[in-house]
DSSP file (Angstrom, degrees, kcal/mol; ACC not computed):
  #  RESIDUE AA STRUCTURE BP1 BP2  ACC     N-H-->O    O-->H-N    N-H-->O    O-->H-N    TCO  KAPPA ALPHA  PHI   PSI    X-CA   Y-CA   Z-CA
    1    1 A M              0   0    0      0, 0.0     2,-0.0     0, 0.0     0, 0.0   0.000 360.0 360.0 360.0 133.2   76.7  106.5   94.8
    2    2 A S     >  -     0   0    0      1,-0.1     4,-2.0     4,-0.0     5,-0.2  -0.280 360.0-117.0 -74.4 160.3   78.4  104.2   97.2
    3    3 A L  H  > S+     0   0    0      1,-0.2     4,-2.4     2,-0.2     5,-0.2   0.886 113.7  54.6 -63.1 -40.7   77.8  104.2  101.0
    4    4 A D  H  > S+     0   0    0      1,-0.2     4,-2.2     2,-0.2    -1,-0.2   0.902 107.9  48.7 -62.5 -41.3   81.4  105.3  101.7
    5    5 A L  H  > S+     0   0    0      2,-0.2     4,-2.5     1,-0.2    -1,-0.2   0.902 111.0  50.2 -66.7 -40.5   81.2  108.3   99.5
    6    6 A R  H  X S+     0   0    0     -4,-2.0     4,-2.5     2,-0.2    -2,-0.2   0.907 111.5  48.6 -64.4 -40.7   77.9  109.4  101.0
    7    7 A L  H  X S+     0   0    0     -4,-2.4     4,-2.5     2,-0.2    -2,-0.2   0.890 111.4  50.3 -65.4 -38.5   79.3  109.1  104.5
    8    8 A W  H  X S+     0   0    0     -4,-2.2     4,-2.5     2,-0.2     5,-0.2   0.935 112.2  46.4 -64.2 -46.0   82.4  111.1  103.5
    9    9 A I  H  X S+     0   0    0     -4,-2.5     4,-2.4     1,-0.2    -2,-0.2   0.912 113.6  49.2 -62.8 -42.9   80.2  113.8  102.0
   10   10 A D  H  X S+     0   0    0     -4,-2.5     4,-2.5     2,-0.2    -1,-0.2   0.897 111.0  49.8 -64.3 -40.8   78.0  113.9  105.1
   11   11 A T  H  X S+     0   0    0     -4,-2.5     4,-2.2     2,-0.2    -2,-0.2   0.922 112.0  47.2 -64.4 -44.6   81.0  114.0  107.4
   12   12 A V  H  X S+     0   0    0     -4,-2.5     4,-2.7     2,-0.2    -2,-0.2   0.905 111.8  51.4 -63.5 -41.1   82.5  116.9  105.5
   13   13 A Y  H  X S+     0   0    0     -4,-2.4     4,-1.9     1,-0.2    -2,-0.2   0.934 110.8  47.4 -61.4 -46.0   79.2  118.7  105.4
   14   14 A L  H  <>S+     0   0    0     -4,-2.5     5,-2.6     1,-0.2     4,-0.2   0.873 112.2  51.2 -64.0 -36.5   78.8  118.3  109.2
   15   15 A F  H ><5S+     0   0    0     -4,-2.2     3,-1.2     3,-0.2    -2,-0.2   0.941 111.2  46.3 -64.4 -47.7   82.4  119.5  109.7
   16   16 A L  H 3<5S+     0   0    0     -4,-2.7    -2,-0.2     1,-0.3    -1,-0.2   0.796 114.8  47.3 -67.7 -27.9   81.9  122.7  107.6
   17   17 A S  T 3<5S-     0   0    0     -4,-1.9    -1,-0.3    -5,-0.2    -2,-0.2   0.349 111.3-122.3 -94.4   6.7   78.6  123.5  109.3
   18   18 A H  T < 5 +     0   0    0     -3,-1.2     2,-0.8    -4,-0.2    -3,-0.2   0.843  58.8 149.6  58.4  40.0   80.1  122.9  112.8
   19   19 A Q      < -     0   0    0     -5,-2.6     2,-0.2    -6,-0.1    -1,-0.2  -0.845  30.5-161.5-103.7  95.9   77.7  120.2  113.8
   20   20 A E        -     0   0    0     -2,-0.8     6,-0.2     1,-0.1     3,-0.1  -0.518  20.0-158.7 -80.6 142.3   79.6  117.9  116.1
   21   21 A S  S    S+     0   0    0      4,-2.2     2,-0.3     1,-0.3     5,-0.2   0.816  87.4   3.6 -84.5 -34.3   78.5  114.4  116.9
   22   22 A V  B >  S-A   25   0A   0      3,-1.4     3,-2.7    10,-0.0    -1,-0.3  -0.897 117.5 -53.2-139.0 165.0   80.6  114.4  120.1
   23   23 A Y  T 3  S-     0   0    0     -2,-0.3     3,-0.1     1,-0.3    -2,-0.0  -0.197 123.3 -17.4 -49.4 115.2   82.6  117.2  121.6
   24   24 A Q  T 3  S+     0   0    0      1,-0.2     2,-0.4    -6,-0.1    -1,-0.3   0.753 116.1 110.3  55.2  32.4   85.0  118.4  118.8
   25   25 A R  B <   -A   22   0A   0     -3,-2.7    -4,-2.2     2,-0.0    -3,-1.4  -0.994  50.4-157.7-135.2 143.0   84.4  115.2  116.8
   26   26 A Y        +     0   0    0     -2,-0.4     2,-0.3    -6,-0.2    -6,-0.1  -0.929  16.5 161.9-123.7 143.0   82.6  114.8  113.5
   27   27 A A        -     0   0    0     -2,-0.4     6,-0.1   -17,-0.1     3,-0.1  -0.980  34.7-107.8-154.8 151.7   81.0  111.7  111.9
   28   28 A G    >   -     0   0    0     -2,-0.3     3,-1.3     1,-0.2   -21,-0.1  -0.046  57.8 -58.4 -72.5 179.0   78.5  111.2  109.2
   29   29 A A  T 3  S+     0   0    0      1,-0.3    -1,-0.2   -22,-0.1     3,-0.1  -0.283 123.2   9.0 -61.2 142.6   74.9  110.0  109.5
   30   30 A R  T 3  S+     0   0    0      1,-0.2     2,-0.4    -3,-0.1    -1,-0.3   0.761 109.0 110.2  57.8  28.7   74.4  106.6  111.2
   31   31 A L    <   -     0   0    0     -3,-1.3     2,-0.2    -4,-0.1    -1,-0.2  -0.990  62.4-139.6-138.7 127.1   78.1  106.6  112.1
   32   32 A D     >  -     0   0    0     -2,-0.4     4,-1.9     1,-0.1     3,-0.3  -0.531  25.8-120.6 -77.9 149.4   79.7  107.0  115.5
   33   33 A A  H  > S+     0   0    0      1,-0.2     4,-2.0     2,-0.2     5,-0.1   0.839 115.8  55.2 -61.1 -32.3   82.9  109.1  115.7
   34   34 A N  H  > S+     0   0    0      2,-0.2     4,-2.3     1,-0.2    -1,-0.2   0.869 104.7  52.9 -67.5 -36.4   84.8  106.1  117.0
   35   35 A D  H  > S+     0   0    0     -3,-0.3     4,-2.4     2,-0.2    -2,-0.2   0.909 108.5  49.8 -64.2 -41.8   83.7  104.0  113.9
   36   36 A L  H  X S+     0   0    0     -4,-1.9     4,-2.2     1,-0.2    -2,-0.2   0.919 111.3  48.9 -62.9 -43.7   85.0  106.7  111.6
   37   37 A G  H  X S+     0   0    0     -4,-2.0     4,-2.5     1,-0.2    -2,-0.2   0.892 110.9  50.6 -62.6 -40.1   88.3  106.8  113.5
   38   38 A L  H  X S+     0   0    0     -4,-2.3     4,-2.5     2,-0.2    -2,-0.2   0.908 109.8  49.9 -65.2 -42.4   88.6  103.0  113.3
   39   39 A M  H  X S+     0   0    0     -4,-2.4     4,-1.4     1,-0.2    -2,-0.2   0.914 113.2  46.4 -62.6 -41.8   87.9  102.9  109.5
   40   40 A M  H  X S+     0   0    0     -4,-2.2     4,-0.8     2,-0.2    -2,-0.2   0.913 112.3  50.0 -67.0 -41.8   90.6  105.6  109.0
   41   41 A A  H >< S+     0   0    0     -4,-2.5     3,-0.6     1,-0.2    -2,-0.2   0.894 112.5  47.1 -64.3 -39.3   93.1  103.8  111.2
   42   42 A L  H 3X S+     0   0    0     -4,-2.5     4,-0.8     1,-0.2    -1,-0.2   0.752 106.2  59.5 -73.6 -23.0   92.5  100.5  109.4
   43   43 A S  H 3X S+     0   0    0     -4,-1.4     4,-2.7    -5,-0.2     5,-0.2   0.703  89.2  74.8 -77.7 -17.7   92.8  102.1  106.0
   44   44 A I  H <X S+     0   0    0     -4,-0.8     4,-2.3    -3,-0.6     5,-0.2   0.955  98.6  40.2 -63.9 -52.8   96.4  103.4  106.7
   45   45 A P  H  > S+     0   0    0      0, 0.0     4,-2.3     0, 0.0    -1,-0.2   0.875 116.4  51.9 -65.4 -33.0   98.2  100.0  106.3
   46   46 A V  H  X S+     0   0    0     -4,-0.8     4,-2.4     2,-0.2    -2,-0.2   0.935 111.9  45.6 -66.3 -45.3   96.0   99.1  103.3
   47   47 A S  H  X S+     0   0    0     -4,-2.7     4,-2.2     2,-0.2    -1,-0.2   0.879 111.7  52.4 -65.1 -37.7   96.8  102.4  101.6
   48   48 A Y  H  X S+     0   0    0     -4,-2.3     4,-2.2    -5,-0.2    -1,-0.2   0.927 110.0  48.3 -64.1 -43.8  100.5  102.1  102.3
   49   49 A Y  H  X S+     0   0    0     -4,-2.3     4,-1.2     1,-0.2    -2,-0.2   0.935 113.6  46.7 -60.9 -46.4  100.6   98.6  100.8
   50   50 A L  H  X S+     0   0    0     -4,-2.4     4,-1.0     1,-0.2    -1,-0.2   0.839 109.6  56.1 -66.1 -31.7   98.7   99.8   97.7
   51   51 A L  H  < S+     0   0    0     -4,-2.2     3,-0.5     1,-0.2    -1,-0.2   0.923 108.1  45.5 -65.2 -44.7  101.0  102.8   97.5
   52   52 A I  H  < S+     0   0    0     -4,-2.2    -1,-0.2     1,-0.2    -2,-0.2   0.717 115.8  48.0 -74.4 -17.5  104.2  100.7   97.4
   53   53 A Q  H  < S+     0   0    0     -4,-1.2    -1,-0.2    -5,-0.2     2,-0.2   0.615 103.5  77.6 -91.0 -14.9  102.6   98.4   94.8
   54   54 A S     <  -     0   0    0     -4,-1.0     2,-0.3    -3,-0.5    -4,-0.0  -0.585  56.4-165.1-102.5 158.2  101.4  101.1   92.5
   55   55 A K    >   +     0   0    0     -2,-0.2     3,-0.6     4,-0.0     4,-0.2  -0.923  51.1  10.2-131.1 157.6  103.0  103.4   90.0
   56   56 A G  T >> S-     0   0    0     -2,-0.3     3,-0.8     1,-0.2     4,-0.6  -0.389 115.7 -15.4  81.2-149.9  101.8  106.5   88.3
   57   57 A A  H >> S+     0   0    0      1,-0.2     3,-1.0     2,-0.2     4,-0.9   0.818 126.5  63.2 -67.6 -33.8   98.8  108.7   89.0
   58   58 A I  H <> S+     0   0    0     -3,-0.6     4,-1.4     1,-0.3     3,-0.3   0.797  93.3  64.8 -64.3 -26.3   97.0  106.2   91.2
   59   59 A A  H <> S+     0   0    0     -3,-0.8     4,-1.9     1,-0.2    -1,-0.3   0.841  96.4  57.3 -63.4 -32.3   99.9  106.3   93.7
   60   60 A W  H <X S+     0   0    0     -3,-1.0     4,-2.4    -4,-0.6    -1,-0.2   0.840 100.5  57.2 -67.7 -32.0   99.0  109.9   94.3
   61   61 A V  H  X S+     0   0    0     -4,-0.9     4,-2.2    -3,-0.3    -1,-0.2   0.925 108.8  45.7 -61.9 -44.0   95.5  108.9   95.3
   62   62 A Y  H  X S+     0   0    0     -4,-1.4     4,-2.2     2,-0.2    -2,-0.2   0.852 110.8  53.6 -69.4 -34.1   97.0  106.6   98.0
   63   63 A R  H  X S+     0   0    0     -4,-1.9     4,-2.1     2,-0.2    -2,-0.2   0.926 110.6  46.2 -64.1 -44.2   99.4  109.3   99.2
   64   64 A V  H  X S+     0   0    0     -4,-2.4     4,-2.8     1,-0.2     5,-0.2   0.905 111.6  52.0 -64.9 -40.9   96.5  111.8   99.6
   65   65 A Q  H  X S+     0   0    0     -4,-2.2     4,-2.8     1,-0.2     5,-0.3   0.904 109.0  50.2 -63.0 -40.3   94.5  109.1  101.4
   66   66 A L  H  X S+     0   0    0     -4,-2.2     4,-2.3     2,-0.2    -1,-0.2   0.912 111.7  48.3 -62.8 -42.3   97.4  108.4  103.8
   67   67 A L  H  X S+     0   0    0     -4,-2.1     4,-1.9     2,-0.2    -2,-0.2   0.932 115.3  43.6 -63.2 -46.9   97.7  112.2  104.5
   68   68 A L  H  X S+     0   0    0     -4,-2.8     4,-1.7     2,-0.2    -2,-0.2   0.898 114.3  49.4 -68.6 -40.3   93.9  112.6  105.2
   69   69 A A  H  X S+     0   0    0     -4,-2.8     4,-2.2    -5,-0.2     5,-0.2   0.896 109.5  53.2 -65.8 -38.7   93.7  109.4  107.3
   70   70 A G  H  X S+     0   0    0     -4,-2.3     4,-1.7    -5,-0.3    -1,-0.2   0.893 110.1  46.3 -63.4 -39.5   96.7  110.5  109.3
   71   71 A T  H  < S+     0   0    0     -4,-1.9    -1,-0.2     1,-0.2    -2,-0.2   0.803 112.0  52.7 -73.0 -27.4   95.1  113.8  110.1
   72   72 A T  H  < S+     0   0    0     -4,-1.7    -2,-0.2     1,-0.2    -1,-0.2   0.899 111.2  44.6 -71.5 -41.3   91.8  112.2  110.9
   73   73 A V  H  <        0   0    0     -4,-2.2    -2,-0.2     1,-0.2    -1,-0.2   0.855 360.0 360.0 -74.6 -35.7   93.3  109.7  113.4
   74   74 A C     <        0   0    0     -4,-1.7    -1,-0.2    -5,-0.2    -2,-0.1   0.495 360.0 360.0 -67.6 360.0   95.5  112.2  115.2
């Protein structure tokens, strides 16, 4: 299992169990809430580029990632 997937699962688990790392902010183990926000913010242009270059079902993966990253950063 990749490190990114484990961090994502840990972050979702902490969110669902209401264990905040900072006031009303959630982040996985060994990860600061600011680091999580930076990763999501940097993933937006990359996902957008891959979305406009892709066709078919994989384009939906990039659309969902853009939606989730946008809600994370806001």
